[in-house]
Steps between C-alpha positions, in 0.01 A plus 500: 500500500155346533245473223151373425340522156666822386713358223541817295591725791724232655700464179524878465618530859771236464619657173529841667692343792756340269546825307543699821751249637701509179518880507604492867766236434368272775435127496133409522333170585120495503299258711132498400230334707217422260194453719296269281473714188277357229598747226837339413699756699757247621540342157547837331753615756703180468515546122582872490717510814645149542726608787201571724447268794128419499327357805153351455211576735144375524317832461419533869818660636430862393764774533635454852569126493613506137756772575609329821576175316677682216711703745592186693638344180696816422658513846596131479668571167691795649616289796607217268702733280643694799410833341478725805485812283177389333162669514152358496264701281124481533331577170128494422413338169297804386798736527691628198836622621673810370814416306720662765306363802763251617782736413361767733408251772845340486676835540278582795560158654874568498436816703263321740635142501284363782176681417185372333419718198146558374436606140185702434274421205302742283192469283598445132256768382468765772845447660336526842655289776320166525721299738774621731600516863214568741447744785240502774174652380273480805446362849458140388837318498430374146397838362768606252555751222742482209822692543558754219805478277813638657818651358716330764491173697233526768486279812172307516364197683211352301484439125323336209682194369499586129874570475713446808874438520610312813863421586525124546643545850199713594258243358666228708477715813133587447411139432337525160156591371228352721295263288241449773305802376218418260608759242535857627701648790818293450689805371374713791596221741850498349541870571396455862746214546783694332443779751513252788844389372618864464537452123445828320258536208535783251275624224725541199481838324277527195302215347623176350234374267133488416227300669129570484289494814280195532165579336208608717244217499159569346197581713393188686257405772601552860519121542741466208712788628518342845608162360773675303614700803539196728615263224859381443596813303296744706641750750253368757606136490462404867820297538719758327334793675553348842860408423609844376319685780661280764835598352417870466326552835553196724313643800192644330474300177153363583356854525615583147402153380132549583511868409625410150187299423271756661652775289463291185129448563447868584668611179326239286154582637566871446606428143185294441277777633681756286449287189133455583454874553678579172290247308172635636607857432582406141158336460328810640692728267415280201127525578 
C-alpha cells in the first residue's frame, strides 16, 4: 500500500484488509509506504495496527515509486522466508474491501495459480463500477474503457491497480512495479510487461469492495488545467507519457506522443468555447 494524507481512509482500508484476511483464513502482512503524510497517518497506523511495516517517504514519490519501493520490500521478505506460495497484493488506501474479498480471491487463485487477478471496485452509493480491468476504447494506444462486472473470470491485459493479486513468482518474473513513472501509468505498464512474459491476467468475477472515483477538479483556467495535465500526477506528464508509449507502440510512439498533446488542446479549447457560449446565452436569457 501507498498513502499520502488520507489517514481516515487508510485506517479504514487496513481494517477491512485484516477482517477479510481473517475470514479467508490467510496470513496477512501489510507494508505501507507513507509518502510524507503530514496528517499523522503513519503514527495512527502504527498504534492501531502495530504489525504493519511502515516505510517513510519524502512526499515526492507519488503512487508509482511508492508502490515500487513497497513491493520491493515485500518480495525481499518473501525470498527471505522462502514462501514460494505467497502472493503480493496491491491495495489502494481509499479502498474498503468486502468481508469476503480475500476469501473469493484466494479460491480463484487456487484455480488459476499462476495468473494475476484483478478485483473490480464499485461506488459506495451508486454501486457503479469505478475501477476494474480495462479494454481498448479507441485508436490511441492509451485509450481505455472500464470492463463491466463479469460472472466468471475474464482474460484481460490492462488494469487499474486498486486491488490486484499477483503470485510472487509472477512478480519476480515481471520485475516489479516500475517506479520511474511520475505517478500514473505504472499499473498499465505492469499489464504490458505481464503480457510480454506470457503471464495471464484475469478479471475476477463480481466486485470486491468500494472505492470512489477521484473527484472532478473545479473549473479552472486553461493555464491551470495544462499545468495539472503535465504535472507529476497528470496523465500528460512528458516523461511518463513517453515511457508508456514507447512500451505500447515502440515503432510509432512519437506520433501518439505529439497527438496526445494536440488532442488535449483541441478538447480544452472546445470546452472553453462551450463554456463561453453557455455563459453568454445565460446572460442574454436573463436580460
